[in-house]
C-alpha positions in Angstrom: 132.0 12.3 84.6 129.9 10.3 82.2 130.7 9.7 78.5 127.8 11.2 76.7 126.4 10.7 73.2 127.5 14.2 72.0 131.1 13.4 73.1 130.9 10.1 71.1 129.6 12.1 68.1 132.5 14.5 68.2 135.0 11.6 68.5 133.5 9.9 65.5 133.3 13.1 63.6 137.0 13.8 64.3 138.0 10.3 63.1 135.8 10.5 60.0 137.0 14.0 59.2 140.6 12.8 59.2 139.6 10.4 56.4 137.7 13.2 54.5 140.9 15.4 54.7 142.8 12.5 53.1 140.1 12.2 50.4 140.4 15.9 49.7 144.1 15.9 49.5 143.9 12.9 47.1 141.5 14.8 44.9 143.7 17.9 44.9 146.8 15.9 44.0 144.8 14.0 41.3 143.6 17.2 39.6 147.0 18.7 39.8 148.4 15.6 38.0 145.7 16.0 35.4 146.6 19.7 34.9 150.2 18.9 34.4 149.4 16.0 32.0 151.1 13.5 34.4 148.2 11.0 34.2 145.6 10.2 31.7 142.0 11.3 32.4 140.5 7.8 32.1 142.7 6.3 34.8 142.3 9.4 36.9 138.5 9.3 36.8 138.5 5.6 37.5 140.5 6.2 40.7 138.4 9.3 41.7 134.9 8.2 41.0 134.8 5.3 43.5 135.7 7.8 46.3 132.8 10.2 45.7 129.9 8.2 47.3 132.0 7.1 50.4 133.0 10.7 51.0 129.4 11.8 50.9 128.3 8.9 53.0 130.8 9.5 55.7 130.0 13.2 55.8 126.3 12.5 56.1 127.0 9.8 58.8 128.6 12.0 61.4 126.1 14.8 60.7 123.3 12.3 61.5 125.1 11.6 64.8 125.1 15.4 65.4 121.4 15.5 64.6 120.6 12.7 67.0 122.7 14.1 69.7 121.3 17.6 69.4 124.5 19.3 68.4 122.7 22.0 66.2 125.6 24.3 65.7 127.9 21.6 64.4 125.1 20.4 62.2 124.3 23.9 60.9 128.0 24.4 60.0 127.9 21.3 57.8 124.4 21.8 56.1 125.8 24.1 53.3 128.4 21.4 52.3 125.8 18.6 52.5 123.5 20.7 50.3 126.4 21.3 47.8 127.1 17.6 47.7 123.5 16.8 47.0 123.3 19.5 44.3 126.7 18.4 42.7 125.6 14.8 42.6 122.2 15.6 41.2 123.8 17.7 38.4 126.6 15.3 37.5 127.3 14.3 33.9 125.4 11.3 32.5 127.5 8.2 33.2 127.0 4.5 33.5 128.8 4.3 36.9 128.5 6.3 40.2 130.7 9.3 40.5 131.2 12.9 39.4 134.0 12.9 37.0 133.6 12.2 33.3 136.9 11.5 31.4 135.7 13.2 28.3 135.0 16.5 29.9 137.5 16.6 32.8 140.3 17.9 30.7 138.3 21.0 29.7 140.2 23.9 31.3 137.2 25.3 33.0 136.0 22.1 34.5 139.5 21.1 35.6 140.0 24.5 37.3 136.5 24.2 39.0 137.3 20.7 40.3 140.7 21.9 41.6 139.1 24.8 43.4 136.4 22.6 44.7 139.1 20.3 46.1 140.9 23.1 47.9 137.7 24.6 49.3 136.6 21.2 50.6 140.1 20.6 52.1 139.9 24.0 53.9 136.4 23.2 55.2 137.4 19.8 56.4 140.5 21.2 58.1 138.5 23.9 59.9 135.9 21.3 60.9 138.7 19.0 62.3 139.9 21.7 64.7 136.3 22.6 65.6 135.5 19.0 66.4 138.8 18.7 68.3 137.6 21.6 70.5 134.0 20.2 70.7 
């Protein structure tokens, strides 16, 4: 039995998805700390913003592997989240550094609630993806 490129794609996706689960858990914990006033918003945004582009890059990386290996169902399952990431980054607040989170607006209740919900949804998507890639 030969080791094929689709198998390699699923193994890489499984490993990268574990990191994405970690990023999502970190985001959920960080927003919960902001909600309970445990940390200040400037420090929290300075720790969250550097993780945004690596998260997006890792997600696109293993989806490119799915594209090249012809795993269309796995790619189709990830296209909505990739489209959301592109939309979210294109509509981010005007900032001088890369990232999504602006310390002046992150403490707004609606923004904080939306970011927390986004973190939980992404965590659920990454967890479901993890078990799907484990099966694949």
